[in-house]
N, C-alpha and C positions, 0 to 999 in steps of 0.2 A: 434561375441564376445561370449565367453563361460560364461553362467550364472551358477555359482555354489556357494557352501557354503562359499568359501574363498572370493568371490566377495562381497557377502552380509555382511560378517564380516568386510571387508575393508570399505564398505560404512557406516556401522553402527559405526565403529571406527571414521571415519571422521565426522559423525554427532553426535558423543559422545553419542551413544546409546548402552545400554547393552541388547543384545537379548538372549533369552533362546533358547535351541535347538528346542522347540516346535514352537516358533515364526519364527525361520529360516525355518523350514519345511513348515510353513504356507505362508511365504513371497516369497519363492523361485518360486513357480509356478505363483504367482501374478506378480512378477517382470519380469519373462519371457514373460508373456502375454502383459504387458505394452510395453516392448521393442520391441516385435514382431509387435505390432500395429504401433509403430513409424517407424519401418523399412518398413512396408507396405506404410505408408504415403510418405516416401522418394522415392518410386518408381513412384509416380504420376508426370506427366509432367506439370511443371508450367512455361514453358519458356515464354508464352505470357500473363502471369498474373502479374499485378503490385502488389507490396507488399501493404498490408493494415495494417496501424498502429492503426487506430481507426475504430471500426465497424460502427460508425455513424459519418457522417460529422459534424464537429464542426464549427459553425459560431458565430462570435462575435455579441452579441446583446447589442451594446453600445447605450447609449442615450446621448443627449447633456446635459452638465451641466446647471442647472437652479439655478439662484441666488434666495435665499429665506431669509427672515429675521430670525435672530437667536433669541433665548430666552434671555431675559435681565438677567444680572448677579444677580441682587437683587432677581429676581424670582427663579433662580437656587439655590441660597444660603439661601433662607428663611427657609428651614426645617432642617438646620444643625447647631449644636452648635460649630463645629470646623471650624472656618473661620477666615481669617485675610486679610485685604486690598483687598477685593473682590476676594479672592481665597480660595479654600478648604485648610484647615490646616491638614497636615498629621504628623505622628510621625517622630522624628529626625532620620536621617540615618547617621551613622558615618562611 
């Protein structure tokens, strides 16, 4: 693939970026270097290597549910002025 000013302008347009000529001159060798690095990676033989989607094995650390007593309604509502019939009272939603 030929990396040139037109390609950078096309990529910039797709990304909705407005680049100056100075930025294009700066980015052109950088883009070439990045793409060359990826082309080197594509030459590596990975036939016998399984894909790795997570760098670290994820294991579920689940615990059994344990029943515990909950807080009494009167205790929960004792510090609020806005309550009705053992519930918090909120603003009307229409």
